[in-house]
C-alpha positions in Angstrom: -22.7 10.9 -17.0 -19.0 11.8 -17.2 -17.0 10.4 -14.3 -19.7 8.0 -13.1 -21.0 4.5 -13.7 -24.7 3.9 -14.1 -25.9 1.3 -11.6 -29.6 1.2 -12.4 -33.0 2.8 -11.6 -34.3 3.4 -8.1 -37.5 4.8 -6.5 -37.2 8.6 -6.7 -38.7 8.9 -3.2 -35.5 7.3 -1.6 -33.3 10.1 -0.4 -30.0 8.2 -0.3 -30.4 5.1 -2.4 -27.8 2.3 -2.6 -27.2 -0.4 -5.2 -29.6 -2.7 -3.1 -32.4 -0.3 -4.0 -32.1 -0.8 -7.8 -35.4 -2.1 -9.3 -36.3 -3.7 -12.6 -38.1 -1.5 -15.1 -41.7 -3.0 -15.3 -42.5 -4.5 -18.6 -46.1 -3.3 -18.5 -47.4 0.1 -17.6 -48.2 0.2 -13.8 -51.6 1.1 -12.5 -50.1 3.7 -10.1 -47.7 6.5 -10.7 -44.1 5.4 -10.6 -41.2 7.8 -10.5 -37.7 6.5 -10.9 -34.3 8.1 -10.9 -30.9 7.0 -12.1 -28.4 5.7 -9.5 -24.8 6.6 -10.3 -21.5 5.5 -8.8 -19.0 8.3 -8.9 -15.6 7.2 -10.2 -12.4 8.0 -8.3 -8.9 8.9 -9.4 -6.0 6.6 -8.7 -2.6 8.2 -9.2 0.7 6.3 -9.5 3.7 8.5 -8.8 6.8 7.0 -10.3 9.3 9.8 -9.7 12.8 10.4 -11.2 11.3 12.3 -14.2 8.8 9.7 -15.2 5.2 10.8 -15.9 2.6 10.0 -13.3 -0.1 7.5 -14.2 -3.6 8.7 -13.5 -6.6 6.5 -13.9 -10.4 7.1 -13.4 -11.7 3.9 -12.0 -14.8 2.4 -10.4 -14.5 1.9 -6.6 -14.6 -1.7 -5.5 -13.7 -3.1 -8.9 -10.6 -5.3 -9.4 -7.4 -3.3 -9.3 -5.3 -3.7 -12.4 -1.7 -2.8 -11.4 0.6 -1.0 -13.8 3.8 -2.6 -14.9 6.7 -2.3 -12.4 8.7 0.8 -13.3 12.4 0.5 -14.0 15.3 2.9 -13.5 19.0 2.5 -14.3 20.3 3.7 -10.9 17.5 2.4 -8.5 15.6 -0.8 -7.8 11.8 -0.7 -7.5 10.7 -2.4 -4.3 6.9 -1.7 -4.4 4.1 0.8 -4.0 3.1 2.7 -1.0 0.5 5.3 0.1 3.4 6.7 2.2 5.5 9.1 0.2 8.5 8.5 2.4 8.3 4.7 1.8 8.7 4.0 5.5 6.2 1.2 4.9 5.7 -0.5 1.5 2.0 -1.0 1.7 1.6 -2.5 -1.7 -1.6 -2.3 -3.9 -5.0 -3.6 -2.7 -7.0 -6.2 -4.6 -9.7 -3.7 -5.4 -9.8 0.0 -6.1 -10.4 2.1 -3.0 -13.5 4.3 -2.4 -11.7 7.6 -2.5 -9.1 9.3 -4.6 -5.8 7.7 -3.7 -2.1 8.2 -4.6 0.4 5.4 -4.7 4.1 6.2 -4.7 6.8 4.0 -6.3 9.4 3.2 -3.7 13.0 2.8 -4.8 16.4 1.8 -3.2 19.8 2.5 -4.6 21.3 -0.2 -6.8 24.7 -1.6 -5.7 27.7 -0.7 -7.7 29.9 -3.6 -8.5 33.5 -3.0 -9.8 35.7 -5.7 -11.4 39.4 -4.6 -11.4 41.1 -6.8 -14.0 44.6 -5.6 -13.0 46.0 -6.4 -16.5 45.7 -3.0 -18.2 42.1 -3.4 -19.2 39.5 -0.8 -18.1 37.6 -1.7 -14.9 34.1 -3.1 -15.4 31.5 -1.2 -13.4 27.9 -2.4 -13.1 24.8 -1.1 -11.3 22.9 -4.2 -10.1 20.0 -5.2 -8.0 20.9 -6.9 -4.7 19.8 -10.5 -4.6 19.8 -11.1 -8.3 21.9 -13.9 -9.7 25.5 -12.7 -10.2 26.6 -12.8 -13.8 30.4 -13.1 -13.7 32.6 -11.6 -16.4 34.9 -13.8 -18.5 38.1 -14.8 -16.7 40.7 -12.1 -17.5 44.1 -12.8 -19.0 47.5 -11.3 -18.2 50.7 -12.0 -20.1 53.1 -14.1 -18.0 50.5 -14.8 -15.3 47.7 -17.2 -14.6 44.4 -16.0 -13.3 43.5 -17.8 -10.1 40.3 -16.1 -9.1 38.5 -13.0 -7.7 39.0 -11.4 -4.3 37.6 -8.5 -2.3 41.2 -8.3 -0.9 43.3 -6.1 -3.3 46.4 -8.1 -2.4 44.7 -11.4 -2.9 45.7 -12.9 0.5 42.4 -14.7 0.3 40.7 -15.7 -2.9 37.1 -15.0 -1.8 35.6 -15.7 -5.2 32.3 -14.3 -6.4 29.0 -14.8 -4.6 26.0 -16.5 -6.2 24.0 -13.3 -5.9 24.8 -9.6 -6.0 25.5 -8.0 -2.6 23.5 -5.2 -1.2 26.5 -2.8 -0.9 29.0 -1.4 -3.3 31.7 -4.0 -3.8 35.1 -4.2 -5.6 36.4 -7.5 -6.9 40.1 -7.8 -7.8 41.5 -10.2 -10.3 44.3 -12.2 -8.7 47.1 -13.8 -10.7 50.1 -16.1 -10.0 53.2 -16.1 -12.2 52.8 -18.6 -15.0 54.8 -21.8 -14.7 57.2 -22.7 -17.5 59.0 -25.9 -18.2 62.7 -25.4 -18.9 64.7 -28.3 -20.4 68.5 -28.5 -20.0 70.5 -30.6 -22.4 74.1 -31.7 -21.8 76.2 -31.9 -25.1 79.3 -34.0 -25.4 82.0 -31.7 -26.7 83.6 -34.5 -28.6 80.6 -36.0 -30.3 78.4 -32.9 -30.3 75.6 -34.9 -28.8 
């Protein structure tokens, strides 16, 4: 039977049978008339709405069976935070351990990724990244500037304080400025004797 799972045979006289009413088919012909009917469990549809142009995932499943979650979706501009039966995502309900008894829709909940900008201040193009807050921060290579020495990163454009880079990405858009000091040079002065040339 399409869209249903066969559970077994039950006495045809039972108006609303359950799985507890399933009986074994007798191995020998009974002495009395025995009328049996098939007991079916209707499948339900579980829909996963991913959004942002991705196709929905629709599954026909057996209620009460172990739920097999789809892979976490990914998006370049947003971070997936979980599934919810609430389309607004006010509460991230997550997925249950087993499939529900009725048709159910789960919505992927997203939050904006943070935009991190590294300003090298040496003529190189800024590096802009979309990142997930809380992930380990991967720092760019230390920049170089002719005649200057790179001393660190700062959220202060003027570099009054070298704040450095955090261990993990922040939750808000952040700009880090490369800060330099003038390079130090050693200048040697020689006194030459006019008579000896030394």
